[in-house]
C-alpha positions in Angstrom: 122.4 102.6 125.8 120.6 99.3 125.2 117.1 100.5 125.3 114.6 102.9 126.8 112.0 101.7 129.4 109.5 104.2 127.9 110.0 102.9 124.4 109.8 99.3 125.7 106.4 100.1 127.1 105.2 101.2 123.7 106.7 98.2 121.9 104.9 95.9 124.2 101.5 97.3 123.1 99.4 96.3 120.1 98.8 98.5 117.0 96.3 97.4 114.4 95.9 94.0 116.1 99.6 93.0 115.8 102.0 92.6 118.7 104.9 94.9 117.8 107.6 92.8 119.5 107.6 90.1 116.9 108.5 92.5 114.1 111.8 93.8 115.6 114.0 91.2 113.9 112.6 92.1 110.5 114.2 94.6 108.1 111.4 94.9 105.5 108.2 95.4 107.5 104.6 95.0 106.4 103.0 98.4 105.7 99.6 99.1 107.1 96.9 100.1 104.6 94.1 102.6 104.7 91.4 101.2 107.0 93.8 99.8 109.6 93.1 101.6 112.9 96.8 101.8 113.6 97.1 104.5 110.9 94.6 106.7 112.7 96.4 106.9 116.1 98.4 109.9 117.2 102.0 108.8 117.6 104.0 109.3 120.8 107.2 111.4 121.0 110.5 109.7 121.5 111.5 110.3 125.2 114.9 111.7 126.1 116.2 108.3 127.2 115.2 106.8 123.8 117.8 108.7 121.7 120.9 106.7 120.8 119.3 103.4 121.9 119.0 100.1 120.1 115.3 100.2 119.7 115.3 103.5 117.9 118.2 102.4 115.8 116.4 99.2 114.8 113.3 101.1 113.9 115.2 103.5 111.7 116.9 100.6 109.9 113.6 98.9 109.3 112.0 102.2 108.0 114.9 102.7 105.6 114.9 99.1 104.3 111.1 99.1 103.9 111.1 102.4 102.1 113.8 101.3 99.7 112.1 97.9 99.0 108.9 99.6 98.1 110.4 102.6 96.2 108.8 105.0 98.7 109.7 108.7 98.9 109.2 108.5 102.7 107.8 106.4 105.5 106.5 107.1 109.0 106.8 104.7 111.9 103.0 104.4 112.3 102.9 103.0 108.7 104.8 99.9 110.0 102.7 99.7 113.2 105.0 101.6 115.5 103.3 104.5 117.2 106.4 106.8 117.5 107.0 110.2 116.0 109.7 109.1 113.6 109.9 109.7 109.9 112.4 108.9 107.2 112.4 110.3 103.6 114.7 110.7 100.6 114.6 110.4 96.9 117.2 109.4 94.3 116.0 108.2 90.9 112.7 106.9 92.3 110.5 105.0 89.7 107.3 106.0 91.5 108.3 109.7 91.2 110.5 109.8 88.1 110.3 113.6 87.7 110.9 114.5 91.4 114.1 116.3 92.3 116.7 114.5 94.5 116.1 114.9 98.2 118.8 113.7 100.7 117.8 111.0 103.1 116.7 112.5 106.4 115.4 111.0 109.6 113.0 113.3 111.6 112.3 112.5 115.2 109.7 114.5 117.1 109.4 117.0 114.1 107.8 120.4 114.3 106.5 122.2 111.2 105.9 125.9 110.8 104.6 127.3 107.5 106.5 130.2 106.1 104.1 132.6 104.6 100.7 131.8 103.2 101.6 130.4 99.7 100.4 126.9 98.9 100.9 124.5 96.1 98.8 121.8 94.5 100.3 118.5 93.6 99.5 114.8 93.1 100.4 112.5 96.0 100.5 108.8 96.5 101.2 106.7 99.6 102.4 103.2 100.4 99.5 102.9 102.8 97.0 103.8 100.0 98.5 101.6 97.2 97.7 102.3 93.6 95.8 105.6 94.2 96.8 109.2 93.7 95.1 112.5 94.8 95.5 116.2 94.3 96.5 117.8 97.6 97.2 121.4 98.6 100.3 121.9 100.8 102.3 124.8 102.2 105.0 125.9 99.7 107.6 126.6 102.3 108.2 125.3 105.8 110.5 125.9 108.8 111.3 122.4 110.0 112.7 121.6 113.4 113.5 118.0 114.7 115.9 115.9 116.6 118.3 113.4 115.0 118.8 109.8 116.1 121.3 111.0 118.8 118.9 113.6 120.1 120.7 116.6 118.5 118.4 119.5 117.6 118.3 120.3 113.9 116.4 122.8 111.8 116.0 123.7 108.1 113.8 125.5 105.7 112.4 123.3 103.0 110.4 124.3 99.9 108.5 122.8 96.9 108.4 119.1 96.6 110.7 118.7 99.6 108.2 120.5 101.7 105.3 118.4 100.3 107.1 115.2 101.2 107.8 116.4 104.8 104.1 117.4 105.3 102.8 114.2 103.9 105.0 112.0 106.1 104.5 114.1 109.2 100.7 113.9 108.7 101.0 110.2 109.5 102.2 111.0 113.0 98.8 112.6 113.7 96.7 109.9 112.0 96.1 111.8 108.8 96.4 110.4 105.3 96.5 112.3 102.1 92.9 111.4 101.1 91.8 113.4 104.1 93.3 116.5 102.5 92.1 116.2 98.9 91.7 119.5 97.1 88.9 118.1 95.1 87.2 114.7 95.8 87.0 114.2 92.0 90.8 114.6 91.7 91.4 111.2 93.2 91.7 107.8 91.6 93.8 104.9 90.5 97.1 105.8 88.9 96.5 103.9 85.7 93.1 105.6 85.1 94.5 109.0 86.0 97.4 108.6 83.5 95.0 107.4 80.8 92.9 110.5 81.4 96.0 112.8 81.1 95.9 113.9 84.8 99.4 112.5 85.7 
């Protein structure tokens, strides 16, 4: 399938003041930063005829390349100006998260998250859209995760701990939410260098 008319309609629009079409040939894409209105939009689900198409495949490639180039743990499509419900994440010896356990690369399309139990966990988070800053955020400890893969196949898994944190953080982007919106304590937020000097990180 060469492309989806529904996806083409979305691509023809503007997000954050930038026409999306001119970015399709790029592999490493600009990442929107906090303050850009494109980060505050609710993303649209991928329609049935979008799975397996060239537009979705190109987006996933760009997300992967951009995440790798910036040492990200994950990246959501709205962060590169594309208002679709698509997320990629994965960690293997990431210098931004040196103590994080390995997480296999996963592409989530139209994900659905359901907390398992009431247990939560506190942890420091950063974001490529909020460069240089970290904040203490409470997240669900364990999640049931359902999504579709790039070919449209239904998948599901239970994720816990840091893996669950990464999923929640990235999927928040699909609803226009960034980690500073979820700070456990507004005082537990600052630049990484200052937080490390203070012994917080």
